[in-house]
MIMAR-758311 format. One record per residue (C-alpha): residue number from 1; chain; x, y, z. Coordinates in steps of 0.02 Angstrom, whole numbers. Example, Ala and Ser with C-alpha at 12.3 -4.5 7.8 and 13.67 -1.06 7.14 Angstrom:
<sites>
SITE,1,A,615,-225,390
SITE,2,A,684,-53,357
</sites>
This chain:
<sites>
SITE,1,A,-10,0,6
SITE,2,A,70,173,-45
SITE,3,A,56,323,56
SITE,4,A,-66,394,-57
SITE,5,A,-199,265,-83
SITE,6,A,-373,312,-4
SITE,7,A,-431,190,139
SITE,8,A,-577,82,139
SITE,9,A,-720,100,246
SITE,10,A,-647,-15,362
SITE,11,A,-545,75,508
SITE,12,A,-341,35,484
SITE,13,A,-254,7,651
SITE,14,A,-96,99,579
SITE,15,A,-226,263,538
SITE,16,A,-280,233,718
SITE,17,A,-108,235,793
SITE,18,A,-63,391,687
SITE,19,A,-226,483,771
SITE,20,A,-171,432,943
SITE,21,A,4,493,932
SITE,22,A,-48,658,856
SITE,23,A,-152,686,996
SITE,24,A,-28,658,1109
SITE,25,A,92,764,1008
SITE,26,A,-35,925,1007
SITE,27,A,-45,891,1211
SITE,28,A,142,899,1225
SITE,29,A,155,1062,1110
SITE,30,A,20,1151,1200
SITE,31,A,88,1108,1362
SITE,32,A,257,1219,1311
SITE,33,A,165,1340,1215
SITE,34,A,82,1408,1378
SITE,35,A,252,1461,1425
SITE,36,A,300,1515,1261
SITE,37,A,136,1622,1234
SITE,38,A,169,1733,1394
SITE,39,A,102,1917,1412
SITE,40,A,277,1973,1360
SITE,41,A,283,1871,1193
SITE,42,A,105,1912,1161
SITE,43,A,140,2092,1166
SITE,44,A,306,2083,1082
SITE,45,A,220,1993,934
SITE,46,A,89,2109,910
SITE,47,A,205,2261,921
SITE,48,A,315,2178,790
SITE,49,A,176,2131,668
SITE,50,A,99,2303,676
SITE,51,A,279,2369,644
SITE,52,A,310,2269,508
SITE,53,A,150,2280,425
SITE,54,A,148,2479,437
SITE,55,A,320,2466,366
SITE,56,A,265,2352,232
SITE,57,A,122,2461,184
SITE,58,A,224,2616,180
SITE,59,A,345,2529,64
SITE,60,A,209,2454,-58
SITE,61,A,129,2643,-64
SITE,62,A,292,2722,-104
SITE,63,A,293,2618,-262
SITE,64,A,236,2684,-424
SITE,65,A,131,2578,-532
SITE,66,A,190,2482,-631
SITE,67,A,356,2467,-537
SITE,68,A,505,2423,-648
SITE,69,A,608,2356,-486
SITE,70,A,742,2218,-561
SITE,71,A,757,2135,-402
SITE,72,A,557,2114,-373
SITE,73,A,528,1948,-468
SITE,74,A,678,1866,-388
SITE,75,A,632,1929,-221
SITE,76,A,465,1863,-236
SITE,77,A,544,1698,-285
SITE,78,A,659,1682,-153
SITE,79,A,530,1731,-16
SITE,80,A,431,1594,-103
SITE,81,A,561,1461,-93
SITE,82,A,583,1503,98
SITE,83,A,397,1477,130
SITE,84,A,393,1315,34
SITE,85,A,533,1257,144
SITE,86,A,434,1281,309
SITE,87,A,334,1118,369
SITE,88,A,436,968,389
SITE,89,A,358,782,374
SITE,90,A,276,742,533
SITE,91,A,287,572,556
SITE,92,A,285,549,738
SITE,93,A,391,392,733
SITE,94,A,496,331,888
SITE,95,A,639,235,898
SITE,96,A,569,75,956
SITE,97,A,456,67,808
SITE,98,A,605,15,697
SITE,99,A,568,-156,801
SITE,100,A,381,-164,857
SITE,101,A,310,-100,690
SITE,102,A,422,-195,581
SITE,103,A,303,-332,557
SITE,104,A,165,-198,505
SITE,105,A,280,-125,366
SITE,106,A,149,-176,230
SITE,107,A,21,-63,311
SITE,108,A,137,85,344
SITE,109,A,43,167,188
SITE,110,A,-116,219,284
SITE,111,A,10,275,421
SITE,112,A,113,386,314
SITE,113,A,-35,441,210
SITE,114,A,-105,523,369
SITE,115,A,59,589,412
SITE,116,A,67,668,242
SITE,117,A,-108,763,254
SITE,118,A,-55,825,420
SITE,119,A,109,882,364
SITE,120,A,33,966,219
SITE,121,A,-111,1059,314
SITE,122,A,21,1144,421
SITE,123,A,142,1188,285
SITE,124,A,4,1245,156
SITE,125,A,-70,1361,287
SITE,126,A,90,1454,299
SITE,127,A,110,1458,119
SITE,128,A,-58,1524,94
SITE,129,A,-49,1667,213
SITE,130,A,116,1703,146
SITE,131,A,36,1715,-15
SITE,132,A,-98,1840,26
SITE,133,A,30,1941,118
SITE,134,A,127,1946,-54
SITE,135,A,-19,1991,-154
SITE,136,A,27,2185,-143
SITE,137,A,198,2150,-195
SITE,138,A,142,2055,-339
SITE,139,A,38,2183,-395
SITE,140,A,144,2347,-364
SITE,141,A,316,2286,-377
SITE,142,A,310,2127,-501
SITE,143,A,175,2199,-597
SITE,144,A,73,2034,-601
SITE,145,A,-95,2048,-698
SITE,146,A,-239,2031,-558
SITE,147,A,-299,1871,-657
SITE,148,A,-140,1783,-624
SITE,149,A,-128,1823,-442
SITE,150,A,-230,1671,-380
SITE,151,A,-143,1564,-498
SITE,152,A,20,1597,-417
SITE,153,A,-46,1566,-258
SITE,154,A,-120,1402,-317
SITE,155,A,56,1360,-393
SITE,156,A,131,1397,-222
SITE,157,A,10,1273,-149
SITE,158,A,50,1153,-285
SITE,159,A,234,1179,-261
SITE,160,A,222,1132,-86
SITE,161,A,133,983,-120
SITE,162,A,276,912,-226
SITE,163,A,416,980,-108
SITE,164,A,333,871,24
SITE,165,A,311,727,-82
SITE,166,A,492,736,-126
SITE,167,A,528,727,71
SITE,168,A,423,578,97
SITE,169,A,486,487,-55
SITE,170,A,659,489,47
SITE,171,A,571,361,169
SITE,172,A,583,233,24
SITE,173,A,711,281,-96
SITE,174,A,877,343,-43
SITE,175,A,919,428,-194
SITE,176,A,794,580,-154
SITE,177,A,894,609,14
SITE,178,A,1048,657,-85
SITE,179,A,1092,843,-99
SITE,180,A,1077,849,-285
SITE,181,A,906,786,-266
SITE,182,A,857,880,-123
SITE,183,A,930,1043,-231
SITE,184,A,826,991,-388
SITE,185,A,656,934,-308
SITE,186,A,658,1062,-157
SITE,187,A,727,1218,-246
SITE,188,A,779,1208,-428
SITE,189,A,601,1147,-496
SITE,190,A,497,1268,-389
SITE,191,A,602,1412,-450
SITE,192,A,588,1367,-615
SITE,193,A,391,1343,-605
SITE,194,A,381,1512,-511
SITE,195,A,496,1597,-639
SITE,196,A,387,1530,-779
SITE,197,A,230,1612,-700
SITE,198,A,295,1775,-678
SITE,199,A,374,1789,-846
SITE,200,A,280,1690,-974
SITE,201,A,106,1599,-926
SITE,202,A,51,1556,-751
SITE,203,A,-87,1425,-811
SITE,204,A,62,1328,-918
SITE,205,A,170,1330,-757
SITE,206,A,29,1264,-655
SITE,207,A,-6,1137,-763
SITE,208,A,174,1076,-766
SITE,209,A,186,1069,-578
SITE,210,A,28,963,-566
SITE,211,A,99,851,-698
SITE,212,A,270,844,-590
SITE,213,A,163,806,-448
SITE,214,A,81,661,-535
SITE,215,A,244,587,-591
SITE,216,A,316,607,-431
SITE,217,A,156,509,-348
SITE,218,A,190,367,-463
SITE,219,A,376,354,-423
SITE,220,A,332,348,-232
SITE,221,A,193,206,-269
SITE,222,A,337,117,-360
SITE,223,A,454,126,-224
SITE,224,A,322,88,-100
SITE,225,A,311,-83,-182
SITE,226,A,471,-118,-238
SITE,227,A,584,-52,-80
SITE,228,A,579,-69,93
SITE,229,A,545,72,209
SITE,230,A,688,169,273
SITE,231,A,655,151,470
SITE,232,A,816,220,528
SITE,233,A,819,371,416
SITE,234,A,640,398,447
SITE,235,A,655,394,634
SITE,236,A,817,509,635
SITE,237,A,713,647,537
SITE,238,A,577,642,652
SITE,239,A,692,651,804
SITE,240,A,772,804,723
SITE,241,A,627,890,687
SITE,242,A,567,853,868
SITE,243,A,727,925,932
SITE,244,A,706,1084,830
SITE,245,A,546,1116,924
SITE,246,A,621,1076,1084
SITE,247,A,762,1203,1066
SITE,248,A,632,1326,1037
SITE,249,A,538,1296,1174
SITE,250,A,693,1280,1283
SITE,251,A,711,1473,1248
SITE,252,A,568,1497,1349
SITE,253,A,565,1351,1487
SITE,254,A,659,1214,1542
SITE,255,A,645,1062,1418
SITE,256,A,710,904,1482
SITE,257,A,719,813,1302
SITE,258,A,862,945,1258
SITE,259,A,1025,862,1298
SITE,260,A,1171,993,1249
SITE,261,A,1354,931,1239
SITE,262,A,1514,1025,1303
SITE,263,A,1628,1074,1171
SITE,264,A,1799,1134,1203
SITE,265,A,1824,1296,1108
SITE,266,A,2004,1327,1127
SITE,267,A,1988,1486,1015
SITE,268,A,1896,1568,1176
SITE,269,A,2035,1515,1298
SITE,270,A,2133,1695,1264
SITE,271,A,1969,1776,1314
SITE,272,A,1900,1683,1466
SITE,273,A,1962,1718,1634
SITE,274,A,2098,1611,1719
SITE,275,A,2079,1506,1877
SITE,276,A,2080,1606,2034
SITE,277,A,2061,1563,2212
SITE,278,A,1964,1723,2259
SITE,279,A,1839,1695,2123
SITE,280,A,1812,1501,2083
SITE,281,A,1621,1529,2040
SITE,282,A,1665,1654,1922
SITE,283,A,1771,1535,1818
SITE,284,A,1668,1403,1827
SITE,285,A,1516,1495,1760
SITE,286,A,1601,1574,1620
SITE,287,A,1682,1416,1569
SITE,288,A,1511,1339,1571
SITE,289,A,1442,1478,1464
SITE,290,A,1564,1463,1326
SITE,291,A,1563,1284,1323
SITE,292,A,1384,1217,1360
SITE,293,A,1296,1206,1193
SITE,294,A,1132,1234,1286
SITE,295,A,1188,1393,1351
SITE,296,A,1288,1472,1218
SITE,297,A,1159,1412,1081
SITE,298,A,1028,1502,1172
SITE,299,A,1134,1667,1189
SITE,300,A,1175,1669,1014
SITE,301,A,1012,1632,960
SITE,302,A,929,1780,1045
SITE,303,A,1067,1897,1003
SITE,304,A,1050,1852,829
SITE,305,A,863,1862,826
SITE,306,A,853,2025,918
SITE,307,A,983,2116,809
SITE,308,A,898,2059,653
SITE,309,A,733,2118,708
SITE,310,A,805,2284,768
SITE,311,A,908,2309,606
SITE,312,A,735,2317,524
SITE,313,A,641,2430,637
SITE,314,A,635,2631,622
SITE,315,A,514,2668,748
SITE,316,A,508,2697,945
SITE,317,A,454,2510,940
SITE,318,A,633,2455,936
SITE,319,A,657,2531,1113
SITE,320,A,512,2398,1185
SITE,321,A,592,2246,1082
SITE,322,A,772,2293,1136
SITE,323,A,709,2280,1313
SITE,324,A,610,2118,1282
SITE,325,A,740,2023,1213
SITE,326,A,872,2079,1342
SITE,327,A,751,2035,1486
SITE,328,A,725,1849,1390
SITE,329,A,913,1845,1374
SITE,330,A,941,1873,1572
SITE,331,A,800,1766,1612
SITE,332,A,856,1618,1518
SITE,333,A,1029,1626,1598
SITE,334,A,964,1628,1773
SITE,335,A,948,1423,1775
SITE,336,A,1148,1443,1750
SITE,337,A,1156,1483,1943
SITE,338,A,1121,1311,1993
SITE,339,A,1205,1210,1858
SITE,340,A,1332,1139,1976
SITE,341,A,1221,1099,2127
SITE,342,A,1219,916,2117
SITE,343,A,1408,915,2123
SITE,344,A,1464,856,2292
SITE,345,A,1626,962,2292
SITE,346,A,1547,1117,2272
SITE,347,A,1446,1096,2447
SITE,348,A,1611,1076,2526
SITE,349,A,1702,1219,2445
SITE,350,A,1776,1335,2584
SITE,351,A,1698,1490,2485
SITE,352,A,1526,1537,2544
SITE,353,A,1361,1515,2460
SITE,354,A,1341,1704,2447
SITE,355,A,1504,1715,2350
SITE,356,A,1442,1595,2228
SITE,357,A,1289,1702,2199
SITE,358,A,1400,1867,2185
SITE,359,A,1507,1781,2058
SITE,360,A,1356,1739,1949
SITE,361,A,1281,1909,1976
SITE,362,A,1437,1989,1902
SITE,363,A,1449,1862,1746
SITE,364,A,1261,1878,1709
SITE,365,A,1274,2076,1715
SITE,366,A,1419,2074,1600
SITE,367,A,1332,1969,1479
SITE,368,A,1189,2072,1489
SITE,369,A,1305,2239,1477
SITE,370,A,1382,2161,1317
SITE,371,A,1211,2127,1251
SITE,372,A,1154,2294,1269
SITE,373,A,1275,2380,1176
SITE,374,A,1246,2253,1031
SITE,375,A,1060,2293,1038
SITE,376,A,1088,2476,1039
SITE,377,A,1218,2470,882
SITE,378,A,1080,2378,783
SITE,379,A,946,2496,849
SITE,380,A,1053,2647,781
SITE,381,A,1074,2555,631
SITE,382,A,885,2524,602
SITE,383,A,828,2697,652
SITE,384,A,978,2794,595
SITE,385,A,951,2901,756
SITE,386,A,1092,2918,883
SITE,387,A,974,2987,1017
SITE,388,A,851,2833,994
SITE,389,A,994,2721,1013
SITE,390,A,1058,2814,1187
SITE,391,A,879,2793,1244
SITE,392,A,860,2614,1215
SITE,393,A,1051,2591,1291
SITE,394,A,987,2689,1452
SITE,395,A,843,2572,1465
SITE,396,A,931,2415,1438
SITE,397,A,1064,2482,1574
SITE,398,A,927,2510,1702
SITE,399,A,850,2340,1658
SITE,400,A,1012,2252,1678
SITE,401,A,1038,2311,1855
SITE,402,A,862,2277,1902
SITE,403,A,881,2091,1835
SITE,404,A,1043,2069,1925
SITE,405,A,982,2153,2080
SITE,406,A,833,2114,2177
SITE,407,A,737,2014,2025
SITE,408,A,897,1893,2019
SITE,409,A,888,1873,2229
SITE,410,A,697,1849,2224
SITE,411,A,722,1710,2088
SITE,412,A,849,1623,2189
SITE,413,A,782,1650,2355
SITE,414,A,734,1475,2380
SITE,415,A,903,1425,2357
SITE,416,A,967,1560,2475
SITE,417,A,858,1514,2608
SITE,418,A,891,1321,2590
SITE,419,A,1081,1369,2594
SITE,420,A,1085,1476,2751
</sites>
């Protein structure tokens, strides 16, 4: 049975298995989303969307019609290709499935069919919303006829179907997982289809894409009958997809599934403090921050994301966003204070617990000050107003001393009471 054969009237056990796993999956996602969608993040997203929407509206209004911008069509294709890559196959497979579901391999078609439609709905929703947002850009910048706008959106949805089918084809045919085939099926062919629709004929491009989808479906059917399901490959892909979600959630709360490995990073030795009996905890915290993948990757992601957003904002909204990102950075690094509590030797060290907290406060304050200056620089780049950048820096300096002062003591009050 292939992944695209329609089910019979009888309910398949593999179909029920996917439904059960999908229900558990949504419960787990919603459990972490309540930490992600807190008041600060919702407020930030609303302001960011409002600012970006206003900037986009002003940009479109500033264009003449028809606009002869040389970069408009390549930019539209680039954005569309980016949207097509969002949404990976959601198979929900587990490591034990390679053993316990091996006897049901002949029935995996029904399971993967359900997985395909579930994955497509989430990915196609993003593509559809992105296509609607791009409609003004198509009309004014790319000079696309109104009659072709809907066809191009349908072409984007069809291209998403093609890209997702190519990713599901990897589960049976290993040639689709090669770099060459990934570039051809996930990038090159959708690019050619979009360029053909924008330059020549949207109807012809859509028909060719539908033909490519039918060809790929037939190829998958033959592979499903002739080749074995690649259990280990499919499980590794699903594990990697879930780890991306967990790393995102780990920005806002502790996720037990995220296990980071320490890396040596010798190139940082010249910039890190040397061992000092007077400040032993400072040495440990800095080394942990530099070498631990959990904290270093979190710090880098927040710095990069905040800097990129600030670089494209030219309103007073940048002050709020800079303050929120700095708060998120400081808040996420607070668990570093208890990173060594389970090591018995830390409890018999002659240095007092107050010394430990003071050393951590110094490390956290230094990191937040560096981040504040970086955000202020990108605020200057985005707004082009030194006064606004200085205002953002002043707000972040006050925020830094607040977070590393009473706020930090309040967060660690339980530990302080226990130790004293």
